[in-house]
C-alpha positions in Angstrom: -14.3 -47.5 25.0 -12.5 -45.2 27.3 -15.5 -42.9 27.6 -17.8 -45.9 28.5 -15.5 -46.8 31.4 -16.0 -43.3 32.9 -13.0 -41.7 31.4 -14.4 -38.7 29.5 -10.9 -37.6 28.4 -10.4 -40.9 26.5 -7.1 -41.4 28.4 -6.0 -44.9 27.5 -3.3 -44.8 30.2 -6.1 -44.3 32.8 -8.2 -47.1 31.2 -5.3 -49.5 31.6 -5.0 -48.5 35.2 -8.7 -48.9 35.8 -8.6 -52.4 34.4 -5.5 -53.2 36.5 -3.4 -53.7 33.4 -1.0 -50.8 34.0 1.7 -53.1 35.1 1.6 -54.9 31.8 2.9 -51.7 30.0 6.3 -52.2 31.7 6.9 -55.2 29.5 9.8 -54.2 27.2 7.9 -54.9 24.0 5.1 -52.4 25.0 7.6 -49.6 25.9 5.1 -48.2 28.4 2.7 -47.3 25.5 -1.0 -48.3 25.5 -1.0 -48.1 21.7 2.0 -50.5 21.4 0.4 -52.8 23.9 -2.8 -53.0 21.9 -0.9 -53.3 18.5 1.2 -56.1 19.8 -1.6 -57.9 21.5 -3.9 -57.7 18.4 -1.4 -57.3 15.4 -4.0 -58.6 12.9 -6.4 -55.8 13.8 -3.9 -53.1 12.7 -3.3 -54.4 9.2 -3.8 -51.2 7.2 -3.9 -53.2 3.9 -7.4 -54.4 4.8 -10.5 -52.4 3.8 -11.6 -49.5 5.9 -13.8 -50.6 8.7 -11.9 -53.8 9.0 -8.8 -52.5 10.8 -7.8 -50.2 13.6 -5.3 -47.3 13.4 -2.5 -47.1 15.9 -2.8 -43.3 16.1 -6.3 -43.7 17.4 -4.8 -44.9 20.7 -2.1 -42.3 21.0 -1.0 -40.7 24.3 0.4 -37.2 24.5 4.1 -38.0 23.9 3.6 -40.6 21.2 4.5 -38.1 18.4 7.9 -37.3 19.8 11.2 -38.5 18.3 11.9 -40.4 15.1 9.2 -43.1 15.9 6.6 -40.4 16.4 7.7 -38.7 13.1 7.5 -42.0 11.2 4.1 -42.8 12.7 2.8 -39.4 11.7 3.9 -39.8 8.1 2.2 -43.2 7.9 -1.0 -41.8 9.4 -1.1 -38.8 7.0 -0.5 -41.0 3.9 -3.1 -43.5 5.0 -5.8 -40.9 5.8 -5.2 -39.0 2.6 -5.0 -42.0 0.3 -7.4 -44.5 1.9 -9.9 -42.2 3.7 -10.0 -39.3 1.3 -9.2 -41.2 -1.9 -6.4 -38.9 -2.9 -4.2 -40.5 -5.6 -0.5 -40.1 -4.9 2.1 -42.4 -6.4 5.9 -41.7 -5.9 6.9 -44.3 -8.6 4.9 -42.7 -11.4 5.0 -39.2 -10.0 1.2 -39.0 -10.1 -0.3 -36.2 -8.0 -4.0 -36.0 -7.5 -5.3 -32.8 -9.3 -7.4 -32.0 -6.2 -4.1 -31.2 -4.4 -3.3 -28.6 -7.1 -4.5 -25.0 -7.1 -7.9 -24.7 -8.7 -7.6 -23.0 -12.2 -9.7 -19.9 -12.8 -10.3 -19.0 -9.1 -8.9 -16.2 -7.1 -6.6 -16.0 -4.1 -6.9 -17.6 -1.5 -9.8 -19.9 -2.7 -7.6 -21.3 -5.5 -5.3 -22.8 -2.9 -8.1 -24.3 -0.7 -9.5 -26.6 -3.3 -9.2 -29.9 -1.3 -10.2 -28.7 2.1 -13.4 -27.1 0.7 -14.2 -30.3 -1.2 -14.5 -32.0 2.2 -16.4 -29.2 3.9 -13.5 -27.4 5.6 -12.4 -23.8 5.3 -8.7 -24.2 5.8 -6.0 -27.0 5.6 -5.7 -27.0 9.4 -9.5 -27.8 9.7 -9.1 -30.7 7.3 -6.3 -32.2 9.4 -8.4 -31.8 12.5 -11.5 -33.3 11.0 -9.6 -36.4 9.9 -8.0 -36.9 13.3 -4.6 -35.6 12.3 -4.4 -32.6 14.5 -2.2 -34.5 17.0 0.7 -34.9 14.5 0.6 -31.3 13.4 1.1 -30.2 17.0 3.1 -33.1 18.3 5.8 -33.6 15.6 8.5 -31.0 16.0 9.4 -31.0 12.3 5.8 -30.1 11.3 5.8 -26.9 13.4 2.0 -26.9 13.4 1.9 -26.2 9.6 -0.1 -28.3 7.2 2.3 -27.8 4.3 5.3 -29.1 6.4 3.3 -32.2 7.4 2.4 -32.8 3.7 6.0 -32.1 2.6 7.5 -34.6 5.0 4.8 -37.2 3.9 5.3 -36.6 0.2 8.8 -35.1 -0.3 9.0 -36.4 -3.9 5.9 -34.3 -4.8 7.6 -31.1 -3.8 10.5 -31.4 -6.2 10.5 -27.9 -7.9 12.9 -29.1 -10.5 10.3 -31.3 -12.1 8.1 -29.8 -14.9 5.2 -27.5 -13.9 2.0 -29.6 -13.2 4.2 -32.4 -11.9 4.9 -30.9 -8.5 3.3 -29.1 -5.5 4.5 -25.8 -4.0 4.6 -25.2 -0.3 2.7 -21.9 -0.8 -0.2 -23.9 -2.4 -1.3 -24.8 1.2 -2.4 -21.4 2.5 -2.4 -20.9 6.2 -1.5 -18.3 8.8 2.1 -17.9 9.5 3.4 -19.6 6.3 5.9 -16.8 5.7 6.8 -16.1 9.3 10.3 -16.4 10.8 13.6 -17.1 9.2 12.3 -20.2 7.5 9.3 -18.3 6.1 11.7 -15.7 4.8 13.8 -18.3 2.9 10.6 -19.8 1.6 9.6 -16.4 0.3 12.8 -16.1 -1.7 12.4 -19.6 -3.1 8.8 -18.9 -4.0 9.5 -15.7 -5.8 12.5 -17.2 -7.7 10.5 -20.2 -8.7 7.5 -18.3 -10.0 9.6 -15.8 -11.9 11.7 -18.5 -13.6 9.5 -21.5 -13.9 6.1 -19.9 -14.2 6.9 -16.7 -16.0 9.8 -18.0 -18.1 12.7 -15.6 -17.1 15.9 -17.6 -17.5 18.0 -17.0 -14.3 20.5 -19.6 -13.2 22.1 -19.0 -9.8 26.0 -19.3 -9.5 27.3 -22.8 -9.3 28.9 -23.3 -5.8 31.8 -25.2 -7.4 32.4 -23.4 -10.7 30.9 -20.0 -10.0 29.1 -20.1 -13.4 25.7 -18.4 -13.7 23.3 -17.2 -16.3 21.1 -14.0 -16.7 18.2 -13.8 -19.1 19.3 -11.9 -22.2 16.1 -9.8 -22.1 17.2 -8.5 -18.7 20.8 -7.9 -19.8 19.6 -6.0 -22.8 17.0 -3.9 -20.9 14.3 -5.4 -23.2 11.6 -6.4 -20.7 8.8 -5.5 -23.1 9.2 -8.8 -24.9 9.0 -10.6 -21.5 5.8 -8.7 -20.6 4.3 -9.5 -24.0 5.1 -13.2 -23.5 3.0 -13.1 -20.3 0.2 -10.9 -21.8 0.9 -8.0 -19.5 2.4 -4.5 -19.9 4.2 -4.1 -16.6 5.3 -5.7 -13.4 2.2 -4.5 -11.5 -0.1 -6.4 -13.9 2.2 -9.4 -13.5 2.0 -9.3 -9.7 -1.8 -9.1 -9.8 -1.9 -12.1 -12.2 0.7 -14.4 -10.8 2.2 -13.3 -7.4 -0.8 -12.6 -5.2 1.1 -13.9 -2.2 3.7 -11.1 -2.3 1.4 -8.9 -0.1 1.4 -11.7 2.5 5.2 -11.9 2.4 5.5 -8.2 2.9 3.1 -8.3 5.9 5.4 -10.9 7.5 8.7 -9.2 6.6 8.2 -5.4 6.2 11.9 -5.0 5.4 11.5 -7.0 2.1 11.2 -4.3 -0.6 7.6 -3.7 -1.7 8.5 -2.4 -5.2 8.9 -5.4 -7.4 12.1 -4.3 -9.1 13.6 -4.0 -5.6 12.1 -7.4 -4.6 13.6 -8.8 -7.8 17.1 -7.5 -6.7 16.5 -9.1 -3.3 15.8 -12.5 -4.9 18.7 -12.4 -7.4 21.3 -10.2 -5.7 24.1 -12.0 -7.7 22.7 -10.8 -11.0 23.1 -7.1 -10.1 26.8 -6.8 -9.1 27.7 -3.7 -11.1 31.4 -4.4 -10.5 31.2 -7.3 -12.9 32.1 -6.8 -16.6 29.3 -5.7 -18.9 27.3 -8.6 -20.1 27.7 -10.4 -16.7 25.4 -8.2 -14.7 22.0 -6.6 -15.0 20.8 -3.1 -14.1 18.0 -2.7 -11.5 16.7 0.3 -13.4 16.1 -1.9 -16.5 13.7 -4.2 -14.7 10.8 -1.8 -14.7 9.7 1.5 -16.2 8.2 2.2 -12.8 11.5 2.1 -11.0 11.4 3.9 -7.6 14.2 6.4 -7.3 13.6 7.1 -3.6 16.8 5.4 -2.5 19.7 7.9 -2.8 22.3 5.1 -3.2 20.4 3.7 -6.2 20.6 7.2 -7.8 24.3 7.6 -7.4 25.1 4.1 -8.4 23.0 4.3 -11.6 24.3 7.6 -12.9 28.0 6.9 -12.1 27.7 3.4 -13.6 26.3 4.6 -16.9 28.8 7.5 -17.1 31.6 5.0 -16.5 30.2 2.7 -19.2 30.6 5.7 -21.7 34.2 6.2 -20.4 33.5 10.0 -20.2 35.7 12.4 -18.3 33.8 14.3 -15.6 34.1 17.5 -17.6 32.4 15.9 -20.6 29.1 15.7 -18.7 28.2 19.2 -19.8 27.9 18.3 -23.5 27.3 14.6 -23.5 25.1 13.7 -20.5 21.9 15.2 -21.9 18.3 14.6 -21.0 18.0 12.5 -24.2 21.0 10.4 -23.1 19.5 9.8 -19.6 16.3 8.5 -21.2 18.2 6.3 -23.7 20.1 4.5 -20.9 16.9 4.0 -18.8 17.4 6.8 -16.3 14.7 9.1 -17.7 12.8 8.7 -14.4 15.5 10.7 -12.7 14.5 13.8 -14.7 11.1 13.6 -13.0 12.7 12.8 -9.6 15.0 15.8 -9.7 13.0 18.1 -12.1 16.0 18.5 -14.4 19.5 17.2 -15.1 21.3 20.0 -13.3 19.7 19.1 -9.9 20.5 15.5 -10.6 24.2 16.0 -11.3 24.5 18.4 -8.4 23.3 15.6 -6.2 25.4 12.8 -7.7 28.6 14.9 -8.2 28.3 17.1 -5.2 32.0 17.2 -4.4 32.8 18.2 -8.0 30.4 21.1 -7.9 31.7 22.1 -4.5 35.4 22.2 -5.7 34.5 24.0 -8.9 35.3 21.1 -11.3 31.6 21.4 -12.4 29.6 24.6 -12.5 25.8 24.9 -12.7 26.1 27.7 -15.3 27.7 25.2 -17.7 24.5 23.1 -17.8 21.7 24.5 -19.9 18.4 22.9 -18.8 18.0 20.8 -21.9 14.9 19.1 -20.5 13.0 22.4 -20.9 14.8 23.9 -23.8 16.7 26.2 -21.5 13.6 28.1 -20.5 12.9 28.2 -16.8 9.4 27.3 -16.0 7.9 28.5 -12.7 6.3 26.1 -10.2 2.8 26.9 -9.0 1.9 26.1 -5.4 -1.2 23.9 -4.9 -3.3 25.2 -2.1 -6.3 24.0 -0.1 -9.8 25.2 -0.9 -13.4 24.2 -0.5 -15.9 23.5 -3.3 -19.6 22.9 -2.4 -18.6 22.0 1.1 -15.9 19.5 -0.1 -12.2 19.9 0.7 -10.1 20.2 -2.6 -6.8 21.5 -3.9 -6.3 24.3 -6.4 -3.6 26.0 -8.5 -3.7 28.6 -11.2 -1.8 28.4 -14.5 -2.2 30.8 -17.4 -5.5 32.1 -16.1 -7.0 28.7 -15.5 -7.9 27.3 -12.1 -7.2 23.6 -11.8 -9.2 21.9 -9.0 -7.7 18.6 -7.8 -8.4 16.1 -5.0 -7.4 17.3 -1.6 -4.5 14.8 -1.4 -2.4 17.2 -3.6 -2.5 20.1 -1.2 1.1 21.2 -0.5 2.5 20.0 -3.8 3.3 22.2 -6.8 2.6 22.2 -10.5 4.8 23.0 -13.5 4.0 23.3 -17.2 6.0 21.0 -19.5 7.0 21.1 -23.2 4.6 18.4 -24.3 1.5 20.4 -23.1 1.0 18.5 -19.9 1.3 19.6 -16.3 3.5 17.8 -13.9 2.6 17.5 -10.2 5.6 17.6 -7.9 6.1 16.8 -4.2 9.1 17.8 -2.1 10.9 14.7 -0.7 14.4 15.8 0.2 15.8 19.1 1.6 16.6 21.5 -1.2 20.3 21.5 -0.1 20.5 17.9 -1.2 18.9 17.9 -4.6 18.5 21.5 -5.7 14.7 21.7 -5.9 14.2 18.6 -3.7 11.1 17.7 -5.9 9.9 14.5 -7.3 7.2 14.2 -10.0 4.3 12.2 -8.7 1.6 12.7 -11.3 0.8 14.2 -14.7 -2.4 15.9 -15.9 -3.4 17.1 -19.4 -3.4 20.9 -19.7 -6.8 22.3 -20.6 -6.9 25.9 -21.7 -9.7 28.4 -22.6 -11.7 27.9 -19.4 -11.7 29.7 -16.2 -11.9 26.6 -14.0 -11.3 22.9 -14.6 -12.2 20.1 -12.2 -9.5 17.3 -12.5 -10.8 14.0 -11.2 -8.6 11.1 -10.1 -9.2 9.3 -13.4 -7.7 12.3 -15.3 -4.4 12.1 -13.3 -1.8 9.6 -14.3 
């Protein structure tokens, strides 16, 4: 109607002015609003209980500021519920807790398509597009609490459906409604922590109960306390956290893109989500160890190295001088710290780093520590140099008369023979004054003898 009266912007305020009715809007009942004026002049025409095509919608006559304040918020919620349930035929019932399955992620599909089921059923590529198509773009932008995010608009319209304490399959997740900026800002950061905790506990079955604010009581899954994560992986048909991430937590990458400071290694992310579970100062049985979470624990953080070794030594109640005989390589592997032998090449370098002051003052002496990791025999490191093969840049090292040709990315590293017949590839990460050798093992290849030259492809390196 506004267009036909030469108002291409469909400005109802201007239409009222053109029809010399602008003064009528000053009537208190109309509150200077064209939509209220029409609703209260023709109340029967706005009866949403009638069939579609037999009533008008108040939000079809909205002016710019109509979404502001509590009235605008309530009108937006009414509009969203009406459009989803009456126009799109989505079945939502708060009394019975029924949620239309089309609102749920689609089983058997990959990210992000699995979270775009409903929009694509109605010919849209994103949730935002669906709101725009159905005339709900105004509320998304105009209602402050929605912050231009579809999931917030749906959350405020169906709060009962987002109760994460209900059984799986009986609630929606905010992260089911994929859109740009979901994880951005402080609120997105908190949502990320909530999402990770929910998926780990409710979807994957790890029993973690946060401290009660009143009593302080909490609970940690026994498998985590006992360092027995293999049974947890088996229950989820995977062998490690990486497979679990690929199967369940595909949105972790999106979280890291929005918050680079959130740790990228999952065992560190786990500690970020449940910090209360890793307070090493608590008695045994009331805290978990970060290094027990994953066999792929990243020992790049120096503080983690010191905390782990000193904590395990304290648990044994050993005197510092007992490290010589008791803190063997076998013991390190037993308590879950075997990765440190790769990180520091051997236990001597490890203890020199952790107990630097004791080595400096003579309490500990390097000569008292036979290198039990290699049976006391010193094994030389072989430098990995750059070379060219058939016009292709590669890396090469020689060991026992055999030339090993590797991908060029290993240039600058070094190789060392190990007792089990394999060859470790090491990379310098810290100054040698800090760790002795300053080397960390980054890869392993099978040793092949009896040939003058061996090409080692990426698939042969683990």
